[in-house]
N, C-alpha and C positions, 0 to 999 in steps of 0.2 A: 570409739573416740580416739583421736590422735592429737598430740600436742604440737604446737608451732607449725600449722599448716594453712594453706589458703582458705579464705572464708567463703561462705555461701551468701546468697543475696537475701535470705530470709530475715525479716525483722523479728526481734525477740519479743516475746509476750510481756516481759517485765518492762520493756521500753514503751510498748503500747499502753500498758496499764498505767504507767506513770503519766503519759500524755492525757489519758482520760481523767486522772485525778488532778490535773494542773489547775483547773478552775479559771481564775481571772487571767487575762492576757494583755497583749499589747495593742489590741484594737478595740473599738467600741462594741464589738460583738461578744466580748468576753473570751475570745479564743486567742491563744498565744500567737504572737507574730513569728516570723521566720527565725529571727535571732534568738528569741526565747525558746522556740522549739529545739533549735540546735543546742543551746545550752542545757536544756532539760534532758535531751538525749545523751549528751556527753556525761552529765552527772549520773544519770541512770546506768549507763555503761560502766562508769567508774565504780559504782557500788556493786555491780555484778562481778566485775573483775576482782575487786577487793574480797568479796565473799569466796569466790572460786579459789583464789590464791591462799586466803587465810585458812581454808579447809584443807589445803594441801593437794588439791586435785592434780595440778601439773606434776607434782612429785610422785603421786600414785601412778599416773599414766606413764611417766618417764619417756623412753624412746619407743615404747611398744604401742599396741592397740588393745584397748579393753572395752568391754561392753559397759553400758551405764550401770547395770547391776553389779558388775565386778568393781567398778569405781566406788560405788556406795558402800559395798561390803568391806572394802579396803580402807575406808576413811577412819574407822574406829570410833565413830561418834554417830549419834542419831541426827539425821537431817530430814528436812521436809523434801522428799524426793521430787515432787512436782516443781517446787520452787527452784531447787538446784538444777533440774533439767532445763528450766527456762533461762536461768542465769548462765548455764554453760552454753546454751544456744546463742544468747546475747554476745557472749565473749567470742564464740565461733564466728559470729557475723562480722567480726573485725579481724579475723585471721589468727587469733591466739590459740584456738583449738580448732579441730575439724571433726565434724560428725560424719562417721562412715556409715554407709547404708548396709554394710556387711555385719555390723555388730548389733 
């Protein structure tokens, strides 16, 4: 993982999960309309960014490149690794972090 790098085109699992839980929407089919989807995705990304920053992931990475395992072991707290990885990928999809294929 690298900090402050270009994003990938992958959609994050936490965003997709949030869409599945949305329920009622802006159309008669019960699905969210385009505006509601955009708002939901923005809120979901905001929560992912908040969690990643609150845990100190950018500070741990710094200007270097670390594997996900190195990041988790450097955090100094217990985290749900699967959820953190999804949240980091969501943040990476917007260019805040970059997932390297080498780590």
